[in-house]
C-alpha positions in Angstrom: 86.5 98.1 117.2 90.7 98.6 116.8 93.0 96.4 115.9 95.7 97.1 117.4 99.1 94.8 117.7 101.8 96.4 119.7 99.6 99.6 120.3 99.3 100.8 116.6 96.3 101.1 114.7 95.9 98.8 111.6 93.4 99.9 108.3 90.6 97.2 107.1 90.9 96.4 103.4 88.5 94.2 101.4 89.9 90.7 100.5 90.2 90.3 96.6 87.2 88.5 95.2 87.8 85.4 93.7 86.1 83.6 90.7 86.1 80.0 92.3 83.3 81.3 94.9 81.3 83.5 92.3 82.7 86.8 93.1 80.8 87.0 96.3 82.2 90.0 98.8 84.5 87.8 101.1 84.9 90.3 103.8 87.5 92.5 105.3 91.3 92.0 106.8 94.1 93.8 108.3 95.8 95.9 105.5 99.0 97.4 105.3 98.5 101.1 106.4 95.9 103.9 105.5 95.8 105.4 102.3 97.0 108.9 101.4 93.3 110.1 101.0 92.2 108.6 104.5 94.9 110.6 106.1 94.0 113.6 103.9 89.9 113.2 105.0 91.5 113.4 109.2 94.3 115.9 108.3 97.3 114.7 108.6 99.9 114.7 106.2 102.5 111.6 106.1 105.2 112.6 107.9 103.0 113.3 111.1 101.1 110.1 110.4 105.0 107.9 110.7 105.7 110.0 113.3 102.5 109.2 115.9 103.2 105.5 114.3 100.7 105.3 112.0 101.0 102.8 109.0 101.0 104.2 105.7 100.2 102.4 102.6 101.7 104.5 99.5 100.2 102.8 97.3 96.2 102.4 97.9 94.3 104.3 96.2 91.0 103.2 98.1 89.1 106.0 101.0 87.1 103.7 103.4 85.0 105.3 105.5 85.3 103.6 108.3 89.3 103.4 108.2 88.5 107.1 108.2 86.2 106.5 111.8 89.1 104.2 113.0 91.8 107.1 112.3 89.9 109.8 114.4 88.9 107.2 117.2 92.7 106.6 117.7 93.5 110.2 117.2 91.4 111.1 120.1 92.4 108.0 122.1 96.6 109.2 121.6 96.0 112.9 122.4 94.2 111.9 125.7 
């Protein structure tokens, strides 16, 4: 379930709701990086994440469970 581009994990974020589509949930897309809350939930700080090659988006404030699971999975694979 990991979206790997050049061996890097990417965060999934919600697409914006558009009025012309009556505000329906449009789905998910690849984001710029993981939020600080998602990194804290896994137990990584910004410096360590960047050293591991994990993209960090400091502007995002949302915390999604699926991104936390992706980070845990990525870290378990990188330790092997």
